[in-house]
C-alpha positions as CSV (number, residue, x, y, z in Angstrom):
1,X,-10.6,-28.3,-12.8
2,X,-10.7,-24.5,-11.9
3,X,-11.9,-23.5,-8.4
4,X,-12.6,-20.1,-6.8
5,X,-9.3,-18.0,-6.5
6,X,-7.7,-18.3,-3.2
7,X,-4.2,-17.4,-1.8
8,X,-1.5,-19.9,-2.7
9,X,-0.2,-22.1,0.1
10,X,3.1,-20.1,0.1
11,X,1.0,-17.0,0.9
12,X,-0.7,-18.7,3.8
13,X,2.3,-20.3,5.3
14,X,4.6,-17.1,5.1
15,X,1.9,-14.9,6.3
16,X,1.2,-17.0,9.3
17,X,4.8,-17.1,10.3
18,X,5.2,-13.2,10.0
19,X,1.9,-12.7,12.0
20,X,3.3,-15.0,14.7
21,X,6.8,-13.6,14.8
22,X,6.1,-9.9,14.5
23,X,2.5,-9.3,15.9
24,X,2.9,-5.7,16.8
25,X,4.4,-4.7,13.3
26,X,1.7,-6.8,11.6
27,X,-1.1,-5.1,13.5
28,X,0.3,-1.6,12.7
29,X,0.4,-2.2,9.1
30,X,-3.1,-3.7,8.8
31,X,-5.0,-0.6,7.6
32,X,-5.6,-0.2,3.9
33,X,-6.2,3.0,2.1
34,X,-9.4,4.0,0.7
35,X,-9.7,5.9,-2.6
36,X,-10.2,9.6,-1.9
37,X,-10.1,13.0,-3.5
38,X,-6.3,13.1,-3.7
39,X,-6.3,9.9,-5.7
40,X,-9.0,11.0,-7.9
41,X,-7.3,14.2,-8.7
42,X,-4.0,12.4,-9.5
43,X,-5.8,10.0,-11.9
44,X,-7.5,12.9,-13.6
45,X,-4.2,14.7,-14.1
46,X,-2.1,11.9,-15.3
47,X,-4.4,9.5,-17.1
48,X,-7.1,9.2,-19.7
49,X,-10.4,7.9,-18.1
50,X,-11.9,5.1,-20.2
51,X,-15.5,5.8,-20.0
52,X,-17.8,2.8,-20.6
53,X,-19.8,4.6,-23.3
54,X,-16.7,5.5,-25.2
55,X,-14.9,2.2,-24.7
56,X,-17.5,-0.5,-24.4
57,X,-15.4,-3.4,-25.4
58,X,-12.7,-2.7,-22.8
59,X,-15.4,-2.2,-20.1
60,X,-17.2,-5.5,-21.2
61,X,-14.0,-7.5,-20.6
62,X,-13.5,-5.7,-17.4
63,X,-17.1,-6.6,-16.2
64,X,-16.5,-10.1,-17.4
65,X,-13.3,-10.6,-15.4
66,X,-14.8,-8.9,-12.4
67,X,-17.9,-11.2,-12.4
68,X,-15.7,-14.4,-13.0
69,X,-13.5,-13.5,-10.0
70,X,-16.3,-12.4,-7.6
71,X,-15.0,-8.7,-7.4
72,X,-17.9,-6.6,-5.9
73,X,-16.4,-3.3,-5.4
74,X,-16.6,-0.6,-8.2
75,X,-14.2,-1.3,-11.1
76,X,-12.6,1.6,-12.9
77,X,-10.4,1.7,-16.1
78,X,-7.8,4.4,-17.2
79,X,-5.1,4.7,-19.8
80,X,-1.9,6.2,-18.6
81,X,-0.3,9.2,-20.6
82,X,3.3,8.2,-20.1
83,X,3.4,5.9,-23.0
84,X,6.2,3.3,-22.7
85,X,5.8,-0.4,-23.2
86,X,2.3,-2.2,-23.0
87,X,1.3,-2.9,-19.4
88,X,-1.4,-3.0,-16.9
89,X,-1.1,-1.9,-13.2
90,X,-3.6,-2.0,-10.3
91,X,-3.8,1.1,-8.1
92,X,-4.7,-0.6,-4.8
93,X,-7.2,1.0,-2.6
94,X,-9.7,-1.0,-0.4
95,X,-13.0,0.3,-1.8
96,X,-12.4,0.3,-5.5
97,X,-10.5,-1.6,-8.1
98,X,-8.6,0.7,-10.4
99,X,-6.7,-0.5,-13.3
100,X,-4.5,1.6,-15.5
101,X,-3.4,0.5,-18.9
102,X,-0.3,1.8,-20.7
103,X,1.5,1.7,-23.9
104,X,-1.6,1.0,-26.0
105,X,-2.2,-2.4,-24.5
106,X,-5.9,-2.5,-25.2
107,X,-5.1,-2.2,-29.0
108,X,-2.6,-4.9,-28.8
109,X,-4.8,-7.7,-27.3
110,X,-7.8,-9.6,-28.4
111,X,-10.9,-9.4,-26.4
112,X,-10.1,-12.7,-24.4
113,X,-6.5,-11.6,-23.8
114,X,-7.6,-8.3,-22.5
115,X,-10.0,-10.0,-20.2
116,X,-7.1,-12.2,-18.9
117,X,-4.8,-9.1,-18.3
118,X,-7.6,-7.5,-16.4
119,X,-8.3,-10.6,-14.5
120,X,-4.7,-10.7,-13.4
121,X,-4.9,-7.1,-12.1
122,X,-8.3,-7.6,-10.4
123,X,-6.7,-10.8,-8.7
124,X,-4.2,-8.4,-7.1
125,X,-7.2,-6.6,-5.6
126,X,-8.7,-9.9,-4.2
127,X,-5.4,-10.9,-2.6
128,X,-4.6,-7.7,-0.9
129,X,-8.2,-7.5,0.5
130,X,-8.5,-11.2,1.4
131,X,-8.9,-11.9,5.1
132,X,-8.7,-8.4,6.2
133,X,-5.8,-7.5,4.1
134,X,-3.4,-10.1,5.8
135,X,-1.5,-10.8,2.7
136,X,-0.9,-7.2,1.9
137,X,0.5,-6.7,5.4
138,X,2.9,-9.6,4.8
139,X,4.0,-8.1,1.6
140,X,4.6,-4.8,3.1
141,X,6.7,-6.3,6.0
142,X,8.7,-8.3,3.5
143,X,9.2,-5.2,1.3
144,X,10.3,-3.0,4.3
145,X,12.8,-5.7,5.3
146,X,14.6,-5.4,2.0
147,X,15.7,-1.9,2.7
148,X,17.3,-2.9,6.1
149,X,20.9,-4.0,5.9
150,X,20.3,-6.2,8.9
151,X,17.7,-8.4,7.2
152,X,18.7,-12.0,6.9
153,X,19.2,-13.9,3.7
154,X,16.3,-16.1,4.5
155,X,13.9,-13.1,4.8
156,X,15.3,-11.5,1.6
157,X,14.6,-14.8,-0.3
158,X,11.2,-15.0,1.2
159,X,10.4,-11.6,-0.1
160,X,11.6,-12.6,-3.5
161,X,9.5,-15.8,-3.5
162,X,6.4,-14.1,-2.1
163,X,6.5,-11.6,-4.9
164,X,6.7,-14.6,-7.4
165,X,3.8,-16.4,-5.7
166,X,1.7,-13.3,-6.0
167,X,2.2,-13.0,-9.7
168,X,1.5,-16.6,-10.2
169,X,-1.8,-16.2,-8.1
170,X,-2.7,-13.2,-10.3
171,X,-2.0,-15.3,-13.4
172,X,-4.4,-17.8,-12.0
173,X,-6.9,-14.9,-11.8
174,X,-6.4,-14.5,-15.5
175,X,-7.1,-18.2,-16.0
176,X,-10.3,-18.0,-13.9
177,X,-11.5,-14.8,-15.7
178,X,-11.3,-16.5,-19.1
179,X,-11.6,-20.2,-18.2
180,X,-8.8,-20.9,-20.8
181,X,-5.2,-21.1,-20.7
182,X,-4.5,-19.8,-24.2
183,X,-5.6,-16.2,-23.9
184,X,-3.8,-16.0,-20.5
185,X,-0.6,-17.1,-22.2
186,X,-1.2,-14.9,-25.2
187,X,-1.6,-11.8,-23.1
188,X,1.6,-12.6,-21.3
189,X,3.6,-13.1,-24.5
190,X,2.3,-10.0,-26.2
191,X,3.1,-7.8,-23.2
192,X,6.5,-9.2,-23.0
193,X,7.3,-8.9,-26.7
194,X,5.1,-6.3,-28.2
195,X,4.1,-8.7,-31.0
196,X,0.6,-8.6,-32.4
197,X,0.5,-12.2,-33.4
198,X,1.6,-14.8,-31.1
199,X,1.0,-18.7,-30.8
200,X,0.2,-19.6,-27.3
201,X,0.2,-23.3,-28.0
202,X,3.7,-23.1,-29.4
203,X,4.8,-21.2,-26.4
204,X,3.4,-23.8,-24.1
205,X,5.3,-26.5,-25.9
206,X,8.4,-24.3,-25.4
207,X,7.7,-23.9,-21.7
208,X,7.6,-27.7,-21.4
209,X,11.2,-28.1,-22.5
210,X,12.5,-25.8,-19.9
211,X,14.1,-27.3,-16.8
212,X,12.3,-25.8,-14.0
213,X,13.6,-27.9,-11.1
214,X,16.1,-25.1,-10.1
215,X,13.1,-22.7,-9.4
216,X,12.5,-19.2,-10.8
217,X,15.4,-16.8,-11.0
218,X,13.1,-13.9,-11.4
219,X,13.2,-11.0,-8.8
220,X,9.7,-9.5,-9.1
221,X,8.0,-11.7,-11.7
222,X,8.6,-15.5,-12.5
223,X,9.9,-16.0,-16.0
224,X,7.2,-16.2,-18.6
225,X,7.9,-19.8,-19.6
226,X,7.3,-20.7,-15.8
227,X,4.2,-18.6,-15.7
228,X,2.8,-20.4,-18.9
229,X,3.7,-23.7,-17.5
230,X,2.1,-23.1,-14.1
231,X,-1.1,-22.0,-15.9
232,X,-1.2,-25.0,-17.8
233,X,-0.6,-27.3,-14.7
234,X,-3.4,-25.5,-12.9
235,X,-5.9,-26.0,-15.8
236,X,-5.0,-29.6,-16.2
237,X,-4.9,-30.6,-12.5
238,X,-6.3,-27.9,-10.4
239,X,-5.2,-28.3,-6.7
240,X,-3.1,-31.3,-7.5
241,X,-0.6,-28.9,-9.2
242,X,0.0,-26.8,-6.1
243,X,3.0,-28.7,-5.0
244,X,4.6,-28.7,-8.4
245,X,4.1,-24.9,-8.8
246,X,5.4,-24.3,-5.3
247,X,8.6,-26.2,-6.2
248,X,9.0,-24.2,-9.4
249,X,9.0,-20.9,-7.4
250,X,11.9,-22.2,-5.5
251,X,13.3,-25.6,-4.1
252,X,12.3,-25.6,-0.3
253,X,15.6,-27.0,0.9
254,X,18.1,-25.4,-1.2
255,X,20.8,-24.2,1.4
256,X,22.2,-21.6,-1.1
257,X,18.8,-19.9,-1.3
258,X,16.8,-20.7,1.9
259,X,13.6,-18.9,2.7
260,X,11.9,-18.9,6.1
261,X,9.8,-22.0,5.2
262,X,13.0,-23.8,3.9
263,X,14.8,-22.7,7.2
264,X,12.2,-24.3,9.3
265,X,12.0,-27.5,7.1
266,X,15.8,-27.9,7.1
267,X,15.8,-27.6,10.9
268,X,13.2,-30.2,11.3
269,X,15.1,-32.4,8.9
270,X,18.3,-32.0,10.7
271,X,16.9,-32.7,14.0
272,X,15.2,-36.0,12.8
273,X,18.3,-37.1,11.0
274,X,20.3,-36.6,14.2
275,X,17.6,-38.3,16.4
276,X,17.8,-41.3,14.2
277,X,21.6,-41.4,13.9
278,X,22.0,-41.5,17.7
279,X,19.8,-44.6,17.8
280,X,22.7,-46.5,16.5
281,X,25.0,-47.8,19.2
282,X,28.3,-46.7,17.8
283,X,27.0,-43.0,17.7
284,X,25.8,-42.9,21.1
285,X,28.7,-41.5,23.0
286,X,28.4,-38.8,25.6
287,X,29.8,-36.3,23.2
288,X,27.5,-37.2,20.4
289,X,24.3,-37.3,22.5
290,X,25.3,-33.8,23.8
291,X,25.9,-32.6,20.3
292,X,22.5,-34.0,19.4
293,X,20.9,-32.0,22.0
294,X,22.5,-28.9,20.8
295,X,21.0,-29.5,17.4
296,X,17.8,-29.6,19.2
297,X,17.2,-33.3,18.7
298,X,15.4,-35.5,21.3
299,X,17.9,-38.2,22.1
300,X,16.2,-41.6,22.4
301,X,16.6,-43.4,25.8
302,X,18.1,-46.5,24.3
303,X,19.8,-47.6,21.1
304,X,17.8,-49.4,18.2
305,X,18.9,-51.5,15.3
306,X,19.5,-49.8,11.9
307,X,16.3,-51.5,10.6
308,X,14.3,-49.1,12.8
309,X,15.6,-46.0,10.9
310,X,13.2,-44.7,8.3
311,X,14.3,-45.2,4.7
312,X,14.1,-42.0,2.6
313,X,15.8,-40.7,-0.4
314,X,17.7,-37.4,0.3
315,X,19.9,-37.8,-2.8
316,X,17.6,-35.4,-4.8
317,X,18.3,-32.6,-2.4
318,X,20.5,-29.6,-3.8
319,X,24.1,-30.4,-3.5
320,X,24.9,-27.8,-0.8
321,X,22.1,-29.2,1.3
322,X,23.4,-32.7,1.0
323,X,26.8,-31.5,1.9
324,X,25.4,-29.8,5.0
325,X,23.8,-33.0,6.2
326,X,26.9,-34.8,5.6
327,X,28.7,-32.4,7.7
328,X,26.2,-33.1,10.5
329,X,26.7,-36.8,10.3
330,X,30.4,-36.4,10.3
331,X,30.2,-34.2,13.4
332,X,28.3,-36.8,15.2
333,X,30.9,-39.4,14.2
334,X,34.0,-37.4,15.1
335,X,32.9,-35.3,18.0
336,X,34.4,-37.9,20.4
337,X,38.2,-37.6,20.0
338,X,38.6,-41.3,21.0
339,X,35.9,-42.5,18.5
340,X,37.0,-45.4,16.4
341,X,36.4,-46.4,12.8
342,X,33.1,-47.9,14.0
343,X,31.6,-44.4,14.4
344,X,32.5,-43.5,10.8
345,X,31.1,-46.8,9.6
346,X,27.8,-46.2,11.6
347,X,27.5,-42.8,10.0
348,X,27.9,-44.1,6.6
349,X,25.4,-46.9,7.3
350,X,22.9,-44.2,8.4
351,X,23.6,-42.3,5.3
352,X,22.9,-45.3,3.2
353,X,19.6,-45.6,4.6
354,X,18.9,-42.1,3.7
355,X,20.6,-42.4,0.2
356,X,23.4,-40.1,1.1
357,X,26.2,-42.6,1.4
358,X,28.0,-41.5,-1.8
359,X,27.9,-37.9,-0.7
360,X,29.1,-38.8,2.9
361,X,32.0,-40.9,1.7
362,X,33.2,-38.1,-0.5
363,X,32.8,-35.6,2.3
364,X,34.8,-37.8,4.8
365,X,37.5,-38.4,2.1
366,X,38.0,-34.7,1.6
367,X,37.5,-33.5,5.2
368,X,39.3,-36.2,7.0
369,X,41.8,-37.2,4.2
370,X,40.9,-40.8,4.2
371,X,43.1,-42.8,1.9
372,X,41.7,-45.5,-0.4
373,X,42.4,-48.2,2.0
374,X,40.8,-46.5,4.9
375,X,37.9,-45.4,2.9
376,X,37.3,-49.0,1.6
377,X,37.5,-50.3,5.1
378,X,34.8,-47.8,6.5
379,X,32.5,-48.6,3.6
380,X,33.0,-52.3,4.2
381,X,32.3,-52.0,7.9
382,X,29.1,-50.0,7.0
383,X,28.1,-52.8,4.7
384,X,28.5,-55.4,7.4
385,X,26.4,-53.2,9.8
386,X,23.5,-53.0,7.3
387,X,23.7,-56.7,6.5
388,X,23.8,-57.9,10.1
389,X,20.7,-59.1,12.0
390,X,18.6,-56.2,12.9
391,X,20.3,-54.1,10.0
392,X,18.7,-52.3,7.2
393,X,19.5,-54.7,4.4
């Protein structure tokens, strides 16, 4: 079921972090421009204004999209004179919604498809003016960071994903404007291919065959198959699809491409894994507890049996992330130079509870040079720990 358009959870979470971490910059970028004489003159010089009397169908679809989305500012429609491929673009100002069409777009689309494309552009206006323009400020901060060589990889990845989330949000505006996924998808494909006849249902079947588990590789826009898939998910499941769509933008815990949300999530996951690991007696040396504190984990005052560790499946995490978590467990098991094989066995037992045992055994074999006999001994010892009274098995 469709609901009124609102920012995606990714927008909300990232914007909250940026506002908290950079309050002065956030406040400084908070003002949005209003349309004035200079903008009007620029439009008059470089576009053809689509007057309602001369282009009633285009304005009917614009009004339809504006009403469906709840856009209350004046809406204006222009055709760009530069030619090029069919496209539509919002000229953002706070007090008007100005859409410029290029490349003969209105002649390429059906009425419903044009409504969807216009709904997409009007959705950009809604996002940039929502909550006093907070999301526009977040986008500006992220864009500015991309021009600074000192910007961390996590912030660069966040900027990329924020743009992808923005386009998916706008696609949802197309869906709200028309109430149907087919014209929204049809408009996407026509703009991408220039074809006058497309089959949205066939493209949705095509999108369903694509493996989206690795997330979008797009820089400014998600791939069209992902956009079509997301539209169908939202039409079918509404809010229940939010988590699936968010994962399709990018895996949250991919060490090779962390954003700021993934960075925070991985930090919390690491601290909790370390906290539970040092519950086990064999991993509670002075060196390991000191290391646990450096990770930021709260060291429990007393040991506990393995059965008190929370079972979870971390095996589905990306390979680089699993390797990192294995390195953390290996650090805890080997930070004491006098540690025995029992510490390695305890680490493997903890990894088994977390479904990381195969990854950890491979890691220990590669990093510590364990031979077959020693590796088998460690795995057997871990099995005995898990099977003992109070163990996890």
